[in-house]
Every structure is written in structure tokens, then in C-alpha cells.
C-alpha positions, 0 to 999 in steps of 0.5 A, spaced: 744 411 694 743 406 699 739 411 703 734 411 697 734 404 696 732 403 704 727 408 703 724 404 697 724 398 701 720 401 707 715 404 703 708 400 703 706 401 696 713 399 693 712 392 698 705 391 695 707 392 688 713 387 689 708 382 692 703 383 687 708 382 681 711 376 685 704 373 685 703 374 678 709 371 676 707 365 680 700 365 677 703 365 670 708 360 671 702 355 674 697 357 669 701 359 663 698 353 659 691 355 661 688 358 655 681 361 658 678 368 659 678 368 666 685 366 667 687 372 663 682 377 666 685 375 673 692 376 671 691 383 667 687 385 674 693 383 678 698 387 673 694 393 672 693 393 680 700 393 681 701 398 676 696 403 679 700 402 686 707 403 683 703 409 679 701 412 686 708 412 689 711 415 683 706 421 683 709 423 690 716 421 688 715 426 682 711 431 685 716 431 691 722 432 687 719 438 683 724 437 677 725 442 672 721 440 665 728 439 661 730 434 667 723 430 666 724 430 659 731 427 659 728 422 664 723 420 659 728 420 653 733 415 657 727 410 659 725 410 652 732 408 650 732 403 655 725 400 652 728 400 645 734 396 648 730 391 651 725 390 645 731 389 641 735 385 646 729 380 648 727 379 640 734 377 639 735 373 645 728 369 642 731 368 635 738 366 638 734 360 642 730 359 636 724 359 640 717 359 637 712 363 641 707 357 641 712 352 643 714 357 649 708 358 651 706 350 652 713 348 654 716 354 658 723 355 660 723 357 667 729 361 666 728 365 660 720 366 662 723 369 669 727 374 665 722 375 660 717 377 666 722 382 669 723 385 662 715 386 662 715 389 669 720 394 667 717 396 661 710 397 664 713 401 670 717 405 665 710 406 661 707 408 668 713 413 669 712 416 662 705 417 663 706 421 670 711 425 666 706 427 661 701 428 667 706 433 670 707 437 663 699 437 663 698 441 669 705 445 669 703 452 667 696 452 668 692 457 672 686 452 673 689 445 675 683 441 673 685 434 671 678 432 668 680 431 661 687 427 663 683 422 668 678 421 662 684 419 658 687 415 663 680 411 663 680 410 656 687 407 656 685 402 661 679 400 657 683 400 651 688 395 655 682 391 658 678 390 651 685 388 648 685 382 653 678 380 651 679 381 644 684 375 644 678 370 646 672 374 642 671 378 636 671 385 640 675 389 635 670 395 634 670 396 642 677 396 642 678 400 636 673 405 639 677 406 646 683 406 642 681 412 637 678 416 643 684 415 647 688 418 641 683 424 640 684 425 648 692 425 647 692 430 642 687 434 646 691 434 652 698 435 648 696 442 646 696 444 653 704 446 653 704 453 656 710 451 660 714 452 654 713 460 655 717 460 661 723 457 658 729 461 656 732 461 649 737 456 651 733 451 654 728 452 648 734 450 643 735 444 648 728 442 648 728 442 640 734 437 640 731 433 645 724 433 642 727 430 635 731 425 639 724 423 643 720 423 636 725 418 633 725 413 640 718 413 640 717 412 633 722 406 633 718 403 638 712 403 634 716 401 628 717 394 632 710 393 633 709 394 625 715 389 624 712 384 628 718 384 634 718 377 637 718 379 644 712 384 643 709 377 640 710 374 647 708 380 650 701 380 647 700 373 649 703 374 656 699 380 657 695 384 652 693 389 656 701 391 657 702 390 650 696 395 648 698 400 654 705 400 651 703 402 644 698 407 646 704 410 650 709 410 644 703 414 640 702 419 646 710 420 645 710 421 638 704 426 638 706 430 644 713 431 642 711 432 635 707 438 638 712 440 643 717 441 637 713 445 633 710 449 638 717 450 641 720 452 634 715 458 634 717 460 640 724 461 638 723 468 635 720 471 641 725 467 646 730 473 647 725 478 649 722 473 654 729 472 657 730 479 657 723 481 661 724 475 665 731 477 667 729 484 669 723 481 673 728 477 677 733 482 678 728 487 680 725 482 685 732 480 688 734 488 688 727 489 692 730 484 697 737 487 697 734 494 699 731 491 706 737 487 707 744 490 705 746 497 707 753 498 705 753 503 699 759 499 695 755 492 695 749 496 693 753 499 687 756 493 685 749 489 685 746 495 681 751 495 675 751 488 675 743 487 674 743 493 670 748 490 665 743 484 664 737 487 664 739 492 659 743 487 655 749 492 655 756 491 654 758 495 660 755 498 666 758 503 672 756 508 677 758 516 677 758 518 684 758 526 685 760 530 691 763 536 693 770 534 691 768 532 684 766 525 681 768 518 681 766 512 677 765 506 681 763 499 681 765 498 673 763 492 669 767 490 663 770 497 662 777 500 664 777 505 669 780 510 664 775 509 659 770 510 665 773 516 667 773 519 660 766 517 658 764 520 665 767 527 664 763 527 657 757 526 661 758 531 667 760 536 661 753 535 658 750 535 665 753 542 667 746 546 666 743 540 669 740 537 663 740 530 665 734 530 669 731 523 667 733 517 664 735 518 657 739 515 651 746 519 649 750 518 643 757 520 645 761 518 638 763 525 636 765 527 643 769 521 644 772 520 637 778 524 640 778 522 647 783 516 646 778 510 648 781 503 648 774 501 647 768 505 643 762 505 648 759 510 644 751 509 645 749 510 653 743 510 657 744 515 663 740 515 668 740 520 674 741 517 681 737 522 686 735 522 693 731 527 697 737 532 698 741 532 692 743 529 686 748 523 688 750 521 681 748 517 675 747 510 673 751 508 666 750 503 661 754 502 655 754 499 648 760 498 643 761 501 637 754 503 633 750 498 637 743 501 640 739 501 646 731 500 645 726 503 649 725 497 653 732 497 655 731 505 657 725 503 661 729 497 665 735 502 667 730 507 669 727 502 673 733 500 676 736 507 677 729 509 681 730 502 686 738 504 686 736 511 689 731 508 694 737 504 696 742 509 696 737 513 701 736 507 705 743 506 706 745 513 707 739 513 713 742 507 716 749 510 716 747 516 719 743 512 724 749 507 726 753 513 727 748 517 731 747 510 735 755 510 736 755 517 738 750 516 743 753 510 746 760 515 746 756 520 749 753 515 754 760 513 757 762 521 757 755 522 761 757 517 766 764 519 766 762 527 768 757 524 773 763 521 776 767 527 776 762 531 779 761 531 787 757 525 789 754 528 795 755 535 799 760 535 804 757 535 811 759 541 815 756 543 822 752 549 821 752 549 814 746 546 809 748 545 802 744 543 796 746 542 789 742 541 782 746 539 775 741 538 769 745 538 762 741 540 756 745 534 752 748 528 754 754 532 757 754 539 759 759 544 760 757 546 767 761 544 773 761 545 781 765 542 786 767 542 793 774 542 796 777 540 803 782 546 805 787 546 810 785 549 817 778 546 816 776 551 811 771 549 805 773 551 798 767 551 793 766 553 786 761 553 780 763 554 773 760 555 766 764 553 760 762 556 753 759 552 748 755 545 749 756 538 748 762 534 749 767 539 747 765 543 753 765 537 757 772 536 756 774 543 758 770 542 764 774 536 766 780 540 765 777 545 770 776 540 775 783 538 775 786 545 775 782 547 781 783 541 785 790 542 785 790 549 786 786 549 792 791 545 796 796 550 794 793 557 794 788 560 800 786 566 795 780 565 790 783 571 786 790 567 786 787 561 784 783 564 778 790 568 776 794 561 776 788 557 773 788 562 767 795 561 765 794 554 765 788 554 761 792 558 756 795 552 752 788 549 752 783 554 750 782 557 743 780 564 742 772 562 742 772 558 748 772 561 755 770 559 762 766 563 767 766 561 774 765 563 782 770 560 787 769 561 794 773 559 801 769 559 807 771 558 814 766 555 819 771 557 825 770 565 823 764 565 819 768 568 814 767 567 806 772 569 801 769 569 794 771 572 787 767 572 780 770 571 773 765 573 769 760 569 772 752 570 774 752 574 780 752 571 787 745 572 790 745 573 798 739 572 802 739 576 809 734 578 813 729 577 808 732 581 803 736 579 797 742 582 794 746 581 788 753 581 789 757 582 783 765 583 784 768 584 778 772 580 774 773 577 767 772 570 764 777 565 764 781 565 757 778 572 755 785 575 757 792 572 758 795 579 760 796 582 767 789 585 765 786 579 767 789 579 774 787 587 775 780 586 773 779 581 779 776 583 785 776 578 791 770 580 796 770 578 804 765 578 809 762 574 815 756 570 814 750 571 819 745 566 822 740 564 816 744 567 810 743 564 804 748 564 798 745 562 791 750 560 786 747 559 779 749 558 771 745 562 766 741 556 764 737 558 770 735 565 768 735 564 760 730 558 760 725 560 755 717 560 754 713 559 748 714 567 747 722 566 747 722 570 754 727 569 759 725 566 766 730 572 768 733 574 775 727 577 778 723 571 777 729 567 780 730 572 786 722 571 787 722 564 788 728 564 793 724 569 797 718 566 797 722 559 800 726 563 804 724 559 810 725 553 807 731 548 807 736 549 801 733 542 798 726 545 798 729 552 795 733 548 789 727 543 788 722 549 787 727 553 783 727 547 778 720 546 778 718 554 776 723 553 771 720 547 768 713 550 768 716 556 765 719 553 759 714 547 758 713 549 751 720 550 749 726 545 750 732 546 754 737 549 751 743 550 756 745 546 762 742 548 769 746 548 775 745 550 782 749 551 788 745 553 795 748 554 802 745 556 808 749 558 814 745 556 821 750 560 825 751 558 832 756 560 837 760 554 835 767 557 836 768 554 842 766 547 840 771 548 834 777 550 839 775 543 843 776 539 837 769 537 836 768 540 829 
């Protein structure tokens, strides 16, 4: 409150208003006994100027607040009750002191005169506020905000007020009455423009009827005070004929305006309920449209749908039936028990066995529900399907008790809501899938980082041995694996493996394989023995659909000897003396057989590497890469690339292999992991160096 008063005190218009009224008070105290037209006109000009200034302030004040029509009308009612009280109280006060107006004007009592002056100021300000409220109503709900007729009316108000001042000295009745009659005509014309009533609810219209009657009575009583010759009004006429006339015009305006408002509102009552429903439907659709893009939780959306559908259809109950592979489930119930919702849902599902409910429809289930034991008789229903692009997701149900029926407008409203709800559900589903996909991608990214750490960060450095590796997973993580192991007596263990399947499950098995090989390489010095032990360990981890193909080799740089075994993996390519040979020692894949047959199927091959021998180990992602015709890259193409790059380094060989595979399969996506391990033995007689401890 104090903040409000401070703002008023700081306002320049309010300061000017107070200054002018202070000037007017001093002027009237000095010249009250002077009975001249010039003094009266000057006094009226000061009065009207101050009212115009305070009016400009109140225009902004009312406009900024954007009050509801009923709130403004209540303000007018309260202020006009204050006018009635002031007129009655002031008149009684004059009678109490037995003041004769002529004597009072000739010999004014300062205290009573000052009080009367303040009352006149308050009444004048209330008149201005009331006129500005009527101005707000004039423009409210109008498409074209032309204030021509209203401003013309205010002009005639001012002319009528000034002409009344002149009429006190000269016979000016004709002109004064002409201005007054034109003012009343313009009041009647402007009072017809009350289209804003149509936008009120039925409850607000009923309140408006009651308030209009009160205001008609208040304005009428104030007009009656004129007819009775109220002593304070007589003083007001002597003090300011302009304010006297302005007050009478405002009272006439109030009676005319609220009289028209009363009858117009009365005629709107029969259609108010239909308007309320349409307004609720439009408002609900607007809210729900905004909700579609903001809320993606299925439960929240369902609750909102049933609540808005309940209002839009003027139903007694509402709920949603979700349908999935496990049956149906009623949810988001409004004003109906779970038991009743379930019983009615069973009837609806039974009626839809042949998918007869394909669009929103009215349904009477009185016959089916008669023996179902419903606690409340929801017989008349609107059933609207909730459909997405993929399938029927359920039904939106609105119900009325006993024999109350839905009309076509309610059916259309529920149908609209079900369409919006279907879109919202589809959006929610897509968002959930997107969130789940994003979560999986984050998890796969973590798994990819972990897999990259599991694989060797660099190839071991062994004099005379050139090593190159490539690993390209088809997905975020893969089931291919390669590794190197330090073995006693300066030997090098190496392996390449391919887990059946793809993705995260294959990656987990690959991680387990690494642990197994790394442990066994420290205990066993035979590739075959390592495979036999690894197969037994994997017996507890691999199911019948999973297996692992692998190659494990042990190379001794001191003797140039290579021991190698193959467990169902792709052949070993040996490039020697410009010739390519496929080494294919027998052996079953790990996990295919846990009996002695696995060990007996394994073959361990041993041979000595010669100078510039190249060993190429690869997974089937290389040879099974497909072009647009779904043809495989193949082993022969791989061997051709290796042969053409026989004089290059292992890095160049691996790079050219990947390049050729990429060009071959450019019109088809990579469907399997690609792994390469290439070794070249640059034979030098280093046995002496090894014996001298330089290796």
C-alpha cells in the first residue's frame, strides 16, 4: 500500500491535479462572494483541467491493470455507493447546522466549506473514473478500436457542463438542453456496444445480472437526489455548475448502460452453457496442444487427456483403456472406481473383438451392464480409439450416469481429443525410444572405450619383426580380438579371435577371452594346449549358440620358429618367395565341443620363418565385405592385394587392404568387424646378438 502511495506521489499528473485543486480552493475562498461570469468560467476551467489531468492518469492506471469486466463493474458499484453516501451525509450535515445556501455562500464557514470542497473533488474524480470504465467497456471485445463516437460523446459532456455554467447568468436553456439531449443520444448509442458479454461464462453472466440491478438502483437513487432538491447538490450547483451537470450526466449514463446491459445479459443466459462448453473445449485444446510439445511422460499425458475430455464433453466420468500383448488395463480414471472402469472396459473390449470400433462413437451398454454389478450406472459412453502409426494403443472413454445422453458436440470434442492424444502418445513413445537409444549409445560409448583399452595400444618392438594391426568394429563395440603376450625365453605369443555374433554380448565374451589367453600364455608354451584349456574354461560362459574362432601362435626370434594352431578360424596366409600359401591346420572353434573330440581335432603346426616371410591373420569381416550386388570381397581378392604390396611395409599392406575393402563395399554398410594382424620376419643372423644379450 505504501509503495502504491509513493508511486502516486511521484506521478507528475497527480502532482498537477493536486496543485490545480489547491489553486481552485484558494480561488473560491477568495472570490466565493463574487458573482460574475468571468470568475465562474475561470473556476470551471481550472476544475475541468484538473479532471482531465487526473483522467489521463487513470486511463493509464486502468489500462495497465487489465482488470476483468466484473472487477471494473464492482469498482463502479462501490464508488457510486460512496457518491450516494456522500450526497446523503453532506445534505444531512447541512440540515444539521441549518445552513441556508445563500447565507453560506455570502458568509462561508472555512471548515465546512473545505469539507464540502473535498467532497466535490471526490465526487468529480469518481465521475471521471466511471466514465473511463465505460470507455474500457466501449472498446472491450471490439475488432475495430475507433473511439470517434465515444470521444464525440465526451465532447458533448464538456459542452453541456460549460453551458450549464453560462446558464446561471444568461438564459442559455435551449443550448444547454441541446447539448444534454445529444449527450443522452450518444450515451444510448455507445451503450449498445457491449459485445464483451458473449465472452463471459454462465456463472459470470449470472453475477452480472445481479450487479446490474444493484447499479441501476444506485444510479437511480443518485438521480432521485436531484429531483428531491438535495441541499448539498444545491451547494454543488452554486459552487460548480459544470460538475453538477457532469454528475447528472454520469448518473443518466449509468442507468442507461446498466439497463441495456441487464436485458442483453438476460438474453445471453440460454446460450451461456453452450458457449461455456465451446470455450472450455477451445481452451483445453490450446492447453493440450502446448502440452504435446512439453510433456512426454505417458502417465502425465493420460491424466491430462482424461481431465480435459471430462470438461469438454461435460461427462460424469472419464478414463483410458491401454491395450497391449498382456491384455487391457484401465488407467487415469476420473470420478469412477477401478472396479466399475474394469467392468465397463471388459464390455468395450468384447464389443471390439472384430475391430468394430474404428472411430469415435456413442455406445449404450445398459443391457450388458445390467447384470455386471456396477456400483454406479455409467450406461451412455463415448468410445474413441487411440491409434498410432503402428497399432491400436487403446480407447479414450467418457461416460454419463443413468440415462443421460451425450450430444453430437460432445462426440466431436472427444474425437478431437483422442486425435490429439494419439499424436501425443506417439510423440511420447518416440521420445522414450530416443532417450533409450541415447542411453544405450552412451553405454556403448563407454564399452567402446573399454574395448579399445583391452586391445593392445601398440605393437611390441622386436628386432627383425615388423608388425601391423587394424581393428574396425562394425558397431560401437565388436567381437573381434587380437593381442600379443610376452612369454618366457623372449618368445612372443600372439592371437586373433572372432566371437560369434556382434555388439555388446560379443564384446563381453571377447573381454573374457583376453583374460583367459593372458593367463594361460604365462603357464603353457603350446598353442594347442592353450586352446584345450581355454575351451574347458569357456564351458561355463558360452551357450549353445555362441562360439569363438581363433588362431594362436608362439614365435621364437632366436630360432625363427613359429608354432601355430587354428580353432575354426579363417586360414593363415603365408607370403614367401613371391608366392602365397594358405595354411589351414585343422581345429574346431572354441565352445563348439567340450568333449575330447575338441582336443583331437586340433592340429599344431610348426615351421621356421625365412627372410621377408609375411604372415597375415584376418577375420571374416575382411573377406565377407559385400558390394551393391551382395558379392563378397573374397579370399582371392585379399591375396591379390597382399601379393601386389609384397615389397611394401606391413603398415602399407594393411592400409591398402582396408582401402580396397572400403572401395569394394562403398555402396553397402559394414556388417561385420574387420581385424588384421600382419607380421613380416626380416631375417638377419641375429642368433649371436641374442646370445650376447643384445635382444
